[in-house]
N, C-alpha and C positions, 0 to 999 in steps of 0.2 A: 508481530507479530506479526512468489510472485508468481496461447489460447487462440483457435483458428476462426476464420470468417467466411461464411457462405456468401455467394453473390446476392446482394439485396436488390431485387428488381420490383420493389413494392410501389404500386400506385396507391396514393393515399385514398382510403375508402371512407374515412370518417367524414361526416357532414360538418363543415365548418360554419361558424356563425355568418349570417348574411353580412354582418358588419365588416367581416374580414375581406370581402370581395372588393379589392382596390385595384387600381391600375398597376401594371408590372413595374418593379423597380429595376434599376440598372444593376446587372451582375458583372463585376469586373474580375477577369482572370489575369493574374500576374504570376507566371510560372506555375508553381503548385499551390498558389494561394488564391482563394476565391473570397471576395468581399461584396457586401451589399450595404450601402449607406454608411460605410466607415470613412470618415474624412481623412484627408492626407495628414500624416503625423508630422507636426512641426519639427524642424531640425533642432530647435532649442530643447525640446523635450527629449529627443533621442540622445543629444549630448548630455543632458542632465542625468539620464538613466544609465549612461554608458558604463560607469564604474560599478554600479550595483549589478548590472547584467554580466559583468565579467568576474564575478565571484565563482568559485567552483570548489568542489570537495573531492575527497579520495576515500575509498572504502576498501577494507581488507577482503581479499578473495581466497587467500591460502598461502602456503609456504612452498618453496621449491626445496629439493633434496639438499642443496648446498646452503640453505639458510637465508635465501632471499625471500622477500615478500612479494606476492602477487597482489596487485591492487587494481581497482577500477576507478578511472578518472577520465576527464575530458580535456584534451588539449585543443581540439578543433571543433567540429560540429557535434560529435557524439561521444558517449563514454566507450572507452576501449580498455583492453587488458594491458597493464604495464608491469614492470618488474623494478623493485628497489632493493638494493643489496646492503645498505647500511643506513643508520639513522640520518635523516635529512639528505640522503644521497640522491644521485641522479635518477630520474624516472625514465626507464627505457621502455618505449612503446613496443608492444609485441603484435597487436592486431591493428589493422588499418581498413576499416569498412565505413561506408556511408551510413550504415545502420548501426545502432548501438549493440554492443556485445553484453550479454548478461548470463547469469547462472554458471559462473566459472567454478569448476570442480577440479581441484588439483590432484595429481596422482599421489597416492600414499607414499610414505617414506620407504617402504619395502617393495615398491612396485618394480616390475621387470623393465619398464620404460618410464621416461620422465616427460611430463607435459601436463596438459589440462584439457578437459572437455568444456565447451562453451556453447551457448545457444544464441541464435540470431534469427530475426524474422525479416519481413520486407514491408517497409512503410507503415509499421505499427499494426499489421494485420494479425499478429500473435500466432501465426502458423510457424512457431519456432522450430528450426531444425538444429540438430546437434552436430558439433564438429570436434575433431581432435586436433590440438596444436601440439606438435612434436618438438620438445625442447632441443633436441640434438640437430635435427635437420631444418627446423623453423618452417616446416611444411604444415599444411592444414588439410584434413581429410573429412569429407562429409560422412556421417555415421548413420543418418536416418534416411527416409525415403525421398526427401526433397520435394514432397508434394503438399497438398492442402491438409496437412496433419499437424497437430500440436504435440510437441515432444518436450519433456522436461523432467525435473526431479531426479537428476542423475546421482547414482550411488556406485562407488567402486569398492571391490573387496580389498583385503589387506595387501595382497601382492599385485593388485591392478590387473589381474587376468580376467576378471569378470566385471561387466558394467551392466547395471540395471537402470531402467527408466520407464516412465509412463508415456503412452502414446495413444492418440485417437485414430491411428492410421487404418484400423479395421473398418470402422463404419462412420467416423466423424463425430460420434456422440459419446461412446463409452471410452474410458481411459483404461486400457489394458496395461499389464506390466510385461516388458520385454527384457531379455537378457542377452548379452553379447559376449562371446569369447574374444577378447581383445587380441589374442595371438593369431587365431585363424580368421577372424573377421566374421565368423558365423553368428547370426542373430536368430532368435526364435521367441515366440510368444510363451511366456512363463505362466501368466495368470490371465484368464479370460472369463471373468465372473459377471461382467456387466456392472455399470456404475463407474464411480470415480475412484480408482485405485492408485496408490502411490507407493513406491519402494522407500524404505527408511534406513535399513542397515543390514549388511552381511554379517553373519556370525564369524568369529575369528578363523574358523576353518573353511569358510566360504561355502558350506554345505546348506545353510539355511538363510532365509531372507525375511526380515521383518517388513510387514506391509500394513497398509491401512486403507479402509474404504471411507471416504468423506461423503456424508449426506447433507449436513448443514453445520453451521457454526456450533450448534449444540449437540451434534450427533456424528460420531465416527465409530468405526469397528476395526480394531486392530487384529492382526493375525500373523502367522508364520508359514512360509512356503518352503517345501523341500525343493532345492534347486535342481536336483536330478530328475525328480518325478513330476514336479509341479503340484504336488498335493498340498492343499491349503488346510491349516488348522486354525480355526478362529478362537481367539481368546474370549473367555466369558467376561461380560461387562456387568459390574455391580450396579444394581438398580435398573438394569435393562437398557438404559440409554445414557450416554455420557459424551462429553467432548474430550478429545485427546490431542496433545501436542506432539512433540518429538518422542521417538522410541529408539533406544539404542541398547545393544547388548552390553552387559557388564564385561569387563576384561576377560574373565574366565569363561564366558560364553554360556553360562547356565542361567544367570539372572538377567534382568533388564532394568534400565532406567527409563522413566517416561514421565510425561506431564498429563494430568487428567483432573477432571472435577467429579470423578466417581465418589460415592459416599465413602466415608472413612469410619470403619467399625460400626456401620449402620447409620452414621450421622451424615446428613446432607452436607455437601461442600459447594459453596458459592463460587469458589475460585479454582483455577487450574494450577495445582501445586505439583512439585517435583516429588516423585516416588521411586522407591527401589523395591523390586520383587525378586527374591530368590526362592523358587518353589521348594527348595530343600529346607528352607527356614520358616515356612509358614506364610502368613499374610503380608501384603505390601506394607512398607514403612514409609511414612511421609518425611521428606528431607528438608524442604523449604519451610521456614518457620513463621513467615509473616502472612497475614490474610490478604494477599494480593496474587495476581496471576504471575506465573513464570513464563517469560516471553521466549526463552530458548535456552539450550544447554549444549555442551560439547564435552566429550571424553577424550583425554589424551591417548595417543597411540601406544604409549608405554604403559597405560593402565594405572598411572599413579595419581591422576588428578581429574576432577570434574568441575567445570565452570558453568554457572548459570546466572541468569539475569532476571530479577523481579521488577515488575512495573508497579511502582508504589505511587498511586495518584498522579500518573503521568511522568514520574521521575524514575529512571532506570538505575538499579543498584546491582553491582557485581559481587558474587560470592564464588570462591573457589574452595572445593573440598578435597582433602587428602583421601585417597582410596587405599585400602577398603574401609578405613575407620570412619569416613564421612565427617571428619572434624574440619571446621573452617581453618584456613591458613591466613596469615597476616598478608594484607595487600596495601599498596600505596594508596594515598587519598586521591580520588578521581574528581574531576570537575563535575558539578551538578548538571546533569543533562541526560543524554541518551547513549547507551552502550550497545554495540552490536558486533557482527562479524567475528565471533569468537573462533580463533584458530590456534591450536597448540603447535609449537615448533616441532620439527621431526624428532628431536631428542627429548621433548616433553618438558624442557626446563623453562620455556618462555611461553607467554600467551599474547597473541596479537589481538587487538580490539580496534573497532571503529568508534571514535568519540565525536559527538555532535552536541553543541549547546545552542541556546537561543542567540548567542552573540558570536558564534564561530562555526563555519561549515565543517563537514565531516573530515577527519584526518585519521591516519593510521598511527597507533601507538603500540608499544611492546612492553609487557610487564615481565620483569625477571622474577620468577616465583621464589627463588632462593633468597634473593636480596630484598624482595618486596619493593622494588624500584620501578619507576615508570620512565620510558624514553620515547620521545616523539620521533616518528620515522618519516612523516610527510608534513609539509607546511603549505597548505593550499592558499591560493591567492584570494584576496578580498578586494580586488579592483583598486588597490592603493588607498582604500578608505581607512579612517581611524576607527578601529573596532571599539575603542573606549566610548564612542558615541552610540553604539548599538544598545538597544534596550532589551531587558529580560522581562518576561511577563510575571504578573501576580496571579496566583490561583484564587479565584473567587467562587462562591456558591450563591446562587440566587434562588428564591422560592418560585415554584411553579404552581399549577392549578390543583394538583391532587395531594394526598397525604400518605404518610407511612407511619403506622403505629400512633396515629393521632396527631402527628406533627407534619407541617408542610414538607413535601418532598423538595429537595434542593438539587439543582443542576450545576455541575462543575463547568467552569469556563476559564480560559487563560486570557487575561486582560493585559494588553500592550498599551501603555500610556506614553504619549510623547513627553520628552524631557522639557521642551520649551513650553512656556505658557501659551495658551491659544490666543491668536490675534484678536478674536472677537469675544474673548472671555470663556468660550466653550469649544471643545474639540468636536468636529464631525466624527462619525463612527462608521466603520465597516464591520459587519458581522460575517465571519467566514465559517462555513458549515462543511464539515468533512464528508467524504463519501463512505461507501461501504454497503449498507449502513453499519455492518458489523466491523467497525474500525474505530479508531480513537485519534483525536487531535492531540498532538504532543508538542511540547515546547522546543522544537528544533529550529535550526537556522533557516530563515526565509528572507532573502534579499529584498523581495517586494514589500514585505511587512516593514522592514527597516527603512525603505524609501518612503513609505506612507507616513511613518512616524517622524523621521528626521527632516524630510524635504517638504511634506505637505501638511504636517501637523494633524494627521488623522489618527485617531485611536482605533485599535483593532481588537475585537472580541471574538474568541474562538471557543464556542461551546461544545460540550460533549452531551448532546441531547439524549434522551432515553433511546435505547437501542444500540448505544455505543458499547464497544468492548472495553474491558479493563476495570469494570465496576461490579462484577459478579454476574452470574447467569440469569438472575431474576431481572436485573436492569436491562440485560441484553435482549430480553424477550418482550419488553414493555411496548414495543411499537409493531409487533408482528401482525400481519394480515389486517383484520378489521380495525386494529388499534393504530393504524398508520398515521393518522392525523394528530394523534396525541403528541408525537414528536414535533409537529408544526406548532402546537400550542405552547411547547417549551420555548419556541422563538418568540411567540407573543408575550410570554412571561419575561423574556429577556428585554423586549422593548419597554415593558413596564419598569424593569430594573434600571435601564438606561435613563429613563425619564426622572428617576429619583437621584441620579448622580449629578451634583452641582457642576462638575467640570465637563460634562458631556452634553452635546446639543441634540436633543430628541427630535428637532425639526430637520436634521440632516443625517439620516441613517441610510446606509447602503447595505445590500446583502449579496453575498457571492458564494458559490459552491460548485464542485465538480462531481459528475456521475450521480450517485444518490443525492449528494449535496446540491446538484443541479436541480433535481426534483424539489428539494427543500427550498431552494431559492424561488422557483416558480410558485410553489404552494404558499410561501410567505407573501409573495406579491399578490397572490390571489386573495388571501385572507386579510392581510394587513397593509394593502397598498396605500391606504390613506396615511400610514405612519412610516412608510419606507419611500425614499426619494428616488432610488435607482437600483438596478440589479444586474449582475454579471453571472451568466449561467454557462458552465463548461461541460460538454459531453453529458448532458443531463437527460433524465427520463421525463418526458412530457405527458405520457399516457401509459399506465402499467399494462393495459391490454395489448396495445401495439408493440410495446417494448418486449413483453414475454413472447409474443407471436414471432418477432423478428430477430431476437437475440440469437447467438449461435446455439445450435442444438446441444452441444456438449455442456452448456451451462444453464439450459432452460429449467431443468428440474431442480437444480441447485437454487435458482432464484425463486422458483415457486415455493420452495421450502421456507423462504424468508418472507416473500411478499404476499403469497396466496396464489391459488390456481385460477387463472382466468377462465378455465373451462367450466368451473362451478358457477351456476347462475347467480347465487347469492354473493359470491366473491366478485363476480363481474359487475354486479350492481354497486358494490363498494368502490371498485375501480372507477366506474363511471361517475360516481358522486365526487370523488376526490381528484379526478383528472384535471390537471391544469389545462390540457387541450380542450376539454369539453366545457371548461369554465373560463376560456380565454377572454371573454368579454369583460371579466372582472379585473384583468391585468391591465391597468391604465397607468403604468409607471415606465419610464424609459428603461429599455432592456437591451442588453448585449448578449448574443448567443454565439458561442465558439465551439467548433466541432472538428474532429478528424474524420476524413472520408472513409478510412479503412477500419473504423472502430467495430470490432466484433462483439463488444459487450452491449453498448448502447448505440444501435445503428444510426447513421447520419440522418435518416428519415425522421427520427425523434426531434432533431433540431429544426429541420426544414418545415415540419408541420406546425410547430409552435410559433415559428417566425411568421409564417403565412397567416396563422389564426390571430395573432396579436397585432399584426401590422395595421389592421383597420381601426384600431381603437384611438388613433389620434396622437399617440406618443411615439417618439423615435424608437426604432428597432434596428440595431446594428447586427450584422451577420458576418461571421468569419469561418472559413473552412479551409483546411489544408489537405490536399490530395495525397500527400505522402506521410500522413500521421494517422494514428489510431485513437486509443483511449487516453488522450493526453498528448502533450507536445514534447517530444524527446530530442528534437534537433534544435541546436542553439538559435539559428536564424529564425525559425518559426516561433520558438519560445520568446525570443526578444521582441518580435513584431507583436505577438499577442500581448506581452507585458506592456509595451508602449501604447498599444491601442486601448487597453483596459484603463491605464492611467489617464489617457486623454478622455475616455468616457467618464471617469470619476470627476475629472476637472470640469467637464461641461455640464454634467447632470447631478452631481452631488455637491461640489464645492462652489459652483457659481452662484452668486447671490441672485 
């Protein structure tokens, strides 16, 4: 169910505990890598990790007019665009940049020229610029301003003559919608309403454009723009406020297909389901039949099929409907896992998908819709490892502190258990907490998890605490604003559950997470430090007030909608009470903090201030920062170093007797 960065010149103004005033530690700069108190990584560990770190995946990005697949994969340091023209055929690399290429949008089958649009930023700063790759000349052309603006959400009309996208170029805060005549190169602002607007789909005749304004995970406002005049017609929202996913015109151009949790016939809807609305035939009709969210859908260019994916308790299931009857067609059996990258072939007879499971990285597959057959197009490397030794998780539910309808509320978690018996009778445990918070941990392939299981005998638990998506909009809002620490209590309940499992060692528990999961890691150490032995925090929030003050302006109001508004004195008081930074004296557990210097979402100052505050508490605090990364580590060398350092940290502070 994928942003720019202003210069952060913040002097830390918060008063740190007197306990934290210690002598300076040595800061080591090695190229783009900055470390503090991180030991030298042993050659033996690097060698042991090598094969796990040389796994990679491939994802579907689109089709070429002649029936080749565009895929995204990494051969060197970063993910780039490639072309594959037959099942398990050679991968021809098309783009060659030190920075990852993302957001590939292929030209439609009937386009006047062939190629694709792609996005690329610098050093993870998320000031993505858009480029055109021409399939005939193999040349690349910059399409956007090339400045400190964020550009994305590319949509092309059916003949490729118009391109729409969203951009912050006007003021760095609002996302306006732009349109470009691809034949003349003329670009103009189409919609300038303020807020976060995204283009979704051109009508078959190219005269109208579906758009949406995003306010929060629970609130979006769809509409339609006249491409010639720029006039906006907002669609009414049943119930006044609802979440919306994709929006596409039906093949005839009158009706629409979309995903929403609007009420159905006056009845509330917990989940975002697939609907069809033809104004000529009355009210919308719900097409998805299970009480789970629809993650995405795609309509074939020939108008004969619609494919959609439901997220059923973390397992993705694919359905393809014949149009206009909306009857499901027969499909081949797919592996249990995650399905994405839905792309119909130019002739509409085949559907390309990306498949990922807990025991295999992503690869491109193609379904022949007439034969209901599945064919693999890429086979990504797994470092020469025996995939039969990889472990799949079990979905468990554990009780937490509150109740629903008189029964204890349960929290879902994916439990990865080592195959080999624990050397000491019980397995140490790492709890991995996802970011978002409006996100969901899924049972996808993770090489680090497999290393922990197979090589170190560590069990891994991946909970979806309250506030996670995928379990209905009520569950999604259970951690909002002043209820923020209720999600931390869910981790406390997981610690209780671990203590009741005879195969798990409740005296050796580590916790890790990135972004919002980084806040959860720090908050868990703050509240349950006597039960947690070590923590690894990546690009995490250490204080909501400083985070909201310094995050990029284009996303500040979006985050306030989830976390609360720091300008409200009552909310500010809540932030002060739950702040790991202001409670740093309570964090007396070995800590490893990792950060990207160019992070526009969670500025690097969040990392530096918590490291400084915790360092005086008498426990080790490792610090790692990459000057050429942003919100996470996308370059292989950086990712490998962090992976090795984090394993070393677990060995020294979680596994050592």
